[in-house]
N, C-alpha and C positions, 0 to 999 in steps of 0.2 A: 469634541475632544477635551480631555481635561488639561489643566495647566502642567500636569506631571507628564504628559505625553512626550513632549520634547526631551525631557530627561531620559526617560525610557528609551526612545529612538536612539539617542546618542550613546548610552551605556549598554544597550542590548547586545550588540555585536561583541564587543570586548568581553562582556561577561560570559556570554555563551562560548566563546572561544577559549577563554581560561578554564572554565569548568569542563569543557570537552577535553582539553589537553590533560587536565587533572585526572578525570575519570576514565577517558578513553572511549566514551559512549556518547554520540550526538543527542540521542534521545533523552538520555539522563540530563545532559546538559540543558537542553531546550526546556524540558518540564522544571528543572529546578530554578532557572531563571524566570520562567513564568510564575512560579510559586512565590519567588523573591519580589517580584514586581506586584503580585497581589498583596503580600504582606505590606509593601511600601504604600499601597493605596490605603490600606486600613490604619497605618501608623503615621506616616508623614503629615497628613492634614492636621493632626493635633500636636505631633512632637516637632514639626518642622522638617525640611528637606536637610539631610546631613551635610556637612561641608565637603565630603567626598561621597557623593551618591553612588558613583560606580564602585569603590570599595565596599560600601555598605551592601549593595545588591550582590556582589560577587561572595562576600563572606556569608550572607543569608543563603545564597544558592549553594554554595559549598556545603553548608551544614545540611540543606535539604537533599543534596545528592548523597552525602554521606549516610544519612538516614536510609534512603532508598538502597544503597548498596549493603547496608547492613540488614534490611529486611529481606533482600533478594538472595542472601547467603543461605544456601540449602544444605551445604555439607556441613558436618560438625566440626568442632576443634578449631582448626587454623584457617578455614575458608575466609572468614572475614578479614583475618590479618593479610592473608594473601591478596585479596582484592584491594585492600587498603594500600599495602605496600606497592602493588603494581601502579595504581592510580598516583601515588606520592611520588614515584620515581620516574614517571613519564618524561618530565622535562629533562631529567639527568641523562636519558638515552638519546637526546636530540643529535642527529647526524650532521646537521648544518649549522654554521655559526649564526644565522639570523634566527633569533628566538622569539620573535614577537607572535604572541598568540593569534592576533587577527590575522597576520600574514599566513600563519599556519592554517587557519580555517579557510583563507582564500584559496589556497592550494587543494585543501580538501574538496571544497565545493566545486572547484573546476577541474577536478581530476579527469584525465582523458578517459577512463571507464564509463563515465556518465555521458549521455547525449546532452546536446546543447540545452534542451528545454529543461532538462532536470538541472543542469548546472546553474541555469538562470533561476529557476524557482528556489532552489536551495540557498543560493546566495541572498535572495531577497529575504527569505525567511530566517536563516541563521545569522547573517552578517548585518543585513539591514533592518531587520526586526518588523517587517511588515507582516500583518496577519494573513492567513489564507484567504479571507475575504478580500483584502486589499490587493493581493497578487493576482487573484482571479479577475478582479476589475481591471487591473493594469494590463494583464496579458489577454483580456477579452476571452476568458475561459470559464468554465463552471468551477465552483468551489470544490466539488467533489473530485473533478479531474486533477485540480492543482493538489488537494490534499493527498490523493493517491500517488501522484508523481513524487511529491516530497517523502512520503512514507517508503516508496519503492527505492528512492535514492539512498535514504538512510540505511535501509535493510541491506542494499547492495554493498554500501561501505562497510557494513559490520560483517556480512558473510563472506565477503571477499578480503577481509582484514586489511583494508586500505588503511595505512597509517595516517593518523591525524598529526601530520608534521610537514615542514617544508622538505622536499625530496633533497637527497644528498647531492653534493655539487655536480656529480657526472650527470645527473638527470635534470638539473635545474634549467639548462638551456631549452630542453624540449618541452618541459612542463610549463614554463613562464608564459608562452604564447596562449596557453588555454586560459590562464588567470587574466591576461590582458583582454582576450576575446570576451570573456565573461562580463568583466568590468564594462566594456564597450557596449555590450548587449543591454546591461541595466540602463546606461545612458539613452541608447537609441531607442529602446522601448518607450521611454518618455519623450524623446525629442521628435523622432521621425514618424512613429506610429501614433501619434496623438489623434485622438478623436474629438479634439476641442479642448479648450481650457479646462484643466482639471487638477486639483490639488494633489491626487495620487500621481498623475503624470509629471507634475512639477516636482513631487518628492523623488521620483525615479531619476530625473535630470539632476537635481541636487546630490543625491546618493552616488550617481555615477561619477560625478565631478570629485566628490569626497573620497571615494575608493581609489580613483585614480591618483589623487594627491598622496593618500596613504601609501600606495604602492611605491610612489616616488621617494617619499621619506624613508621607507623600509628598505628600498633597493636603489639607493641614489646613484649608483653606477650603471643602472640599466637604461640605456638610451631609448629604446623603444617605449619604456614606461613614461618617460618625459615626453615623447612624441604623442602618446595617447593622451596624457594630461593636457598638453598644448591643444590638441584637436577637439577634446570636449569642452575645454574652457572657451576657446574661440567660437565654436558653434553656439554654446550656451550664452554668450554674451549678447546674441540677438533674439534669444528666446522669447522675450516680451513683445517683440515686434512682429512675430511670424503669422499671428491671427489678429484680425480687426475686431472691432466691437460687435460686428455682426456674425462672427464665428467663421469668416472666410480666410483661407490662406492669403498672406501678403507676399508676393514675390520679392525676391532679393533687391531687385532694382527699385522697387517702391516703398521699401522700409524706411522708416526715420531713423538715420543714423545717429541723430542726436540723442536717441533713446536707448543705443546699444551701451552695454555695461562696459565702460571704459577701464574699470578696475579689472575685470575678467580678461579683457583684451591685453592689458599690461602683463598680467600673470601668464596668459597664454603665450605671448611672445618671449618671456623669460623662460618658460618651459621649453619652448622651441629652440632657443639658443642652446639650451642644455642637452637637447636631442641631436644636435648636430652630428651627422655621421651614423644615425640609427639605420640599421639594415633592413627593417621592416616596413610595412606598407602604411603605418600610421604616419609617417614623416612626410611623404608627398601630400597625404591628405591634409596634414596640418599646415603645410606650406600654401596649399589652395586656400584654406580658411584664413590664413594670416593675410594673404594678399587681398581677399575681400574686406577683412576687417580693418586693414590699414588704408585702403583707398579712400580718399577723401569725398569722392562721389563715384556713382556707377560709371560715369563716362570716362573716369580716371584710372579704372581697373586695369591691371597689368595682364592682359589676356595672353600675351606671348609667353610670359613666365608661367602662367597657369596651364598652358598647353604643354610646356616642358614638364611640369609636375605630373601632369596626366600621363606623358610618355614614361615617365619614371615609374608611376604606379602600374601602368600596364605591363612593364617589364617585370614586375613583381607578382602581379595579380591579373591574368588574362581573362577579364570579366567583361561580357558584353554590355552590362549596365554602365561600367566605367567608360567603354568605348563610346557609348551613346552620349554620356555626359561630356566627353572630350569633344564629340562632334558639335555640341551646343556651344563649347568654348571656341571651337574653330570659327563658328558662325560670327562670333563677336570679334574674333581676331581678323579673319580674311573675308567676311562678307556673309550674308545669311544664305546665299546660293551655295557657296563652299561648304556651310555648315550642313545644308541639306544633303549635298553630295556625300559627305562624311557619314551622315546618319544612314543613308541608303546602304552604305557598306556593311552596316551591322544590323539593320532592321530585320533581316531574314534569319538571323542566328536563332536556331531552335531553342536555345536556352532562354530566350526572351519570350517565348511562347506563353508562359504562365504569369508574365508581369504586364503591367500597364505603364511601361517606362517610355516607349517610343512615342506613342500617340500624342500626349501632351507636348513633347518636345517638338514634334514635327509641327504641330499646330502653332507653337510659339514662333519658330522659325518662319513659317509661311505667313503669320500675321506680321511680323516685322519686315518681311520682304514684300508687304503690300498685296499678297495674294489672299485676300479675305475670304473669298468663297470657298478655296481649298482649305484654308484655316478652319472655317466653320465646320466642314466635314469632319476634319481630325478632331476638333473639340467634342463633337457628338460622340465619335468612337471612343474618345477618352472617358467621357462620362458614362458610357454604357460598359466600360471595362470593370473587372472584378476587383473588388477590395478598395473602392474609392471611398476615402473618409468624407464625413460630412464638411469639414472646412475645405478640403480639395474640391468637393463637387460644387460648393458655392462659389469657389474661385473660377472653376471652369465654366459654370453658368454665366458668370459675369463677363468672361471673355468671349462667350459665345454671342451674348447680346452686343458687345462692342463690334464684333465682326459683321453682325446683321445689320446694325445701325452706326456706321463709321462716323 
């Protein structure tokens, strides 16, 4: 990577968003900013990086987009003037008082007409500035598949005349959850789906934290946005301690709390304060993360309040995975036998059939209860499950060995 990559990463999203608003075309905007970055690579090494690189890139990109619109004018006479006037006046027809270009792009990429995978890929490309190859590596997909998905999404936006704007006030409430979910997906792709230490996956975590913060700044009265920001900051505070030097996952009770990012914890707790009363599911999840982040030791974790937070979460999202996680918390609150009983209540839920969530939880509760033979059996089942990442497999093998040789 060149020394300018950091500048391009930071300025890519705002530049694309500005040119898209001006031109009304995502492809034109993306190509124009790409050309501006290419010109910067030719000019900046000798001339120096401008004092305002974002303004420089946006100005050059605007000129490139203008040239393209002029070339693509096919009708004589007033055609180019009409195209130019339409582009120039897009911002004047904005229906919502929030006018930030990047927020507008967030709502466009997370439009409900697009499926989740398309929303995620489009966000990573147009807002975060990741290349198709980087997105493919991050999402564990082929470059061809990611490229086609992005192209289809942009075509759908164009053909369906999806406006490149923040929705009007009467639609804002129903559209905002799509933006929140898309930002959270960016973060979770890097944090939860990690295949081991990776610069790309670290970048996805950083980008998810950044986008959540940007949304809070642009929509300061949205408590769900603050809850999401709190959640990703508190999780991210312990990112560096989740995998050991050998590449195995490190469970929460064994992580070095002295290595947790106290700055991010403080910011997360402040966002949690601003999120008080948020109606959505991010708030109880952030409360759980905050209780873990604030506990001085694993033994001092407030499991009673964590169980209450899970109860609140289940009232909002009746998910068997949430029920399984609550069962684990019950095990620490009421004893591991009680946790196993709570896990039995959800283990047969057909919605868990395609996941590997229950086996490692059951194995852990059995191990803590001293039933090592049964725990060994369930650790083997967990290892044989689908979608086990390399760090998770290394952790499960270690636990298996501990059960075999206590």
